[in-house]
N, C-alpha and C positions, 0 to 999 in steps of 0.2 A: 504493500500500500504506500501511496505517496505521503510524505510528511505534511501534515496540515496544521500543526499547532506549535507555538513557541512560547516560552516564558522568558521575559527579559528582566534582568535584575538591575533596577535603576533607583534603588532606595538611597544610595549614598550621596553625600554632598560633593565629594571630590576636593577635599580641603587642601590637598597637595598642589592644586592649581592656583592657590592664592586668591587674588582679587577676582579672577575669572568666575569663581563660584561663591563669592561672598553672599550673593542674594539669589542665586539660581543654581539648580542642580547641574551636575556635570553633563547629564544627558541633553540639556538644552543649549549647550555651547554650539555655535554655528560654524560650519565648514562649507565654504563655497555657497553660502546663502541658505543652507539647510541644516537644521539641528542634527546632532548625533542621533537622537531618537528618530527623527524623521527619516534619516538615511537608513537606519536599521529597518524601520517599517516599510520603506520603499523597496528595499531589497527583499524583505519577506514576501511582500505582495507579488513582486516580479517572479518569485520562485514557487508560487503556488501555495504559500502558507496562508491559510484563511482566517485563523484565530490566534490572537496574541494576548497573553496576560502580562501586563507591565506591573512589576512590584515597585511601589513608590515609597518614599519616606520624606527626605528633606524637600521642602517646598512642593509638596504633592499638589497643592492648589495650582501652581504654575504648570505642572505636567498635565493636570486635568484640563486646564485651559488650552494648552497646545494640542491635546488630543481632540478637544471639541472643535477646534479650527479645522483639523483634518476631516472630522466627520462632516462638518458643514460643507466642506469642499468636495465631499464624496470620495475621499481617498481611503483605500483599503490598507490593510486587512481590517477585519472586525477586532476591535480592541476593548478590553476591559482592564480596570486597575484593581490592585489589591494593596491596601496600605499596610506597611510594616511599622507599627508604633515603636518597635524596639531597635530601629535602625542605628541609633546612637550607641547602643550597648551590646548589640549582637552582630556578629559578622554575617556574611552572606548565607551561611547555613540557616540563620534565622529567617531570612527572606524566603528561602525555599520551604521552610517549615510553614510559614504563613500561606504559601501557595501550594501546599502538598495535595490539596484536593484536585488541583489542575494537573498534577502528575499522573495522568491517566492516558493510556494509549500511546501511540508514537508521538514523541514530544522532543523539541529542541530546548535546551537550556543555554541561555546566551547572556554573557556579561554585558551590562549596560554601558561599558566603556570600550567595547570592541567594535570597530567598524570593519566590515568585510565587503569585498567586491561582489557584484552579482554572479560573476563566474565562479568565485569560491563557494558561495552559498549553493549554487546549482550542483556543485560537486558533492557537497555535504548532503543535500536533499536526495540526490540520485543514489547515494551509497545505500546498499541494502543490508549491511551488516546487522544481524540481530543482536539484541542485548544492549550493552553500553559501549559507546564509541566516542573517544576523545579526539578532537581535531588537533593535529600537531603540525608544527613547522620546524625547519632546521636552520641552524646558523653555521656559517663557514668558520667562524671563530668562536671563542668561548661565550658561555652564557653568564649574564650578570646577576647580581643579588636579587633584583626585582623580578626576574623571569620565573615563570612557573615551570620549573624544569621537569623533564620526563626521562625515564629510562624505559625504552621499548625494545622488544625482541620479536622479530618476525610478525610485526603487526599487533602484538599483544603488549599491553601496558604492564610494566613490572613495578614501577614506582613513580610518584608524582609529588612535587613539593618544592617550595622556594629554597629550602635548606639543603637540598641534595648537592653534593659536591662532584667535581669532575671524576674523582676517584670512585664514585658510585656507578660510573658508566653512563653519565648523562649524555644523551644523543638527540634530544629534541626538546621542544617547549610546547605547552598548551597555549592555544590562542584565546581560550575563553568561550568556546562553542562546543557543546556536547550534544550528541543525538542518542535518544533512548527509544529502542524498538522492542516489540515483543515483551518478554518478561523483564527486560532491563528497567523499564519504568517502575514496575512494582518493587523490584529489588532496591532501587534507589530511594523510592519513597519510604520504604521500611527502614532503610539505613539512616535517612535524614531524621525520621521520628526517633529512632534509637539514640542518635547522636545528640539531639536536643534534650534528651532525658539524662544524659551523662553530666557529671560535674563541670566539664569544660565545654559544654555544648554551645554556649554563647560566644566562645572565644576561638572557634575553629572555622576555617573555610570549608566550603562544601567539597572542594577538591581533596581535602584531607579524608573526607568520607569515601570518595572515589578510591583513594590510595588503599584504604583498609579493605574495601570490596575487592580490589585487585589481588590482595594477598590470599584470598580464599576462593575466588572464582574468576572467570574470564572477563577482562575489560579490554576492549580493542582500541586501536588507534587508526585514524585516517590521516595520511600524509598529504598536505596541500602545498608542499614546497613549490615556489614559483608563483603562487597566487598572491594577490594584494590584500593586505589587512593591516590594521594599526590599532594599537591600544593607546588610550588617552589618559595618562596618569600624571604627567609632569608638564610644566610650561613648554619645555623643548619639544614635547610631542605634538603641540598644536601646529607648528609650521610644517612638520613632516606630514601630518594628516591633511592639511590644506593642499599641499603639493600632490598628495596621492589622489584625492577626490577630484582634482582639477581635470584628471584624465578619464573620469568615469562618465 
């Protein structure tokens, strides 16, 4: 079946961007005249994704207003929001816990600060790998401290985390876009619920949950090396993202 649903995690403020996010969430920063969220939703619509759940937090009123403008203009896909009232104290595992009822059927989970090209998304949507699949890219040189580093072997994820070292065999990075098909969605939902009931639940990233799942069962990877994408975390990322989208 085609991928029809996505969950976009857009609750955070993006404080590392300084004044750019003083009074607006990161997802509403504009690149080439379109907000980051608009660009994500445009790509989703172009790739056949019909329903999107956007998890909001900081300035959720501004996100709602932006989405209402899209609806008034007749722009797809169909979008609804879920407010995460714990966005200041819980990491993105908390956002997925709030959206756990939407983790049903084939679903994408997409970080709200990751922009991808239509060609990249088409590759992700067209992939038929059952279960859990983490989209990865490669670097010609070493990975830095902020990269979500990956150890993969023959298309199977062995480890994922920012604290992995080169000595661990790091050979890829997660771009912040995961696909769940078949039983993968249910496995992930159960693991999110269990993680949030643990003492450290509010302090862990959802990719830590993926790491633990990969120790006991298959988690797959999809290599999109050569495709265009960008993560917006720091001020220096803005110029790179602007240059990237100018060609789309």
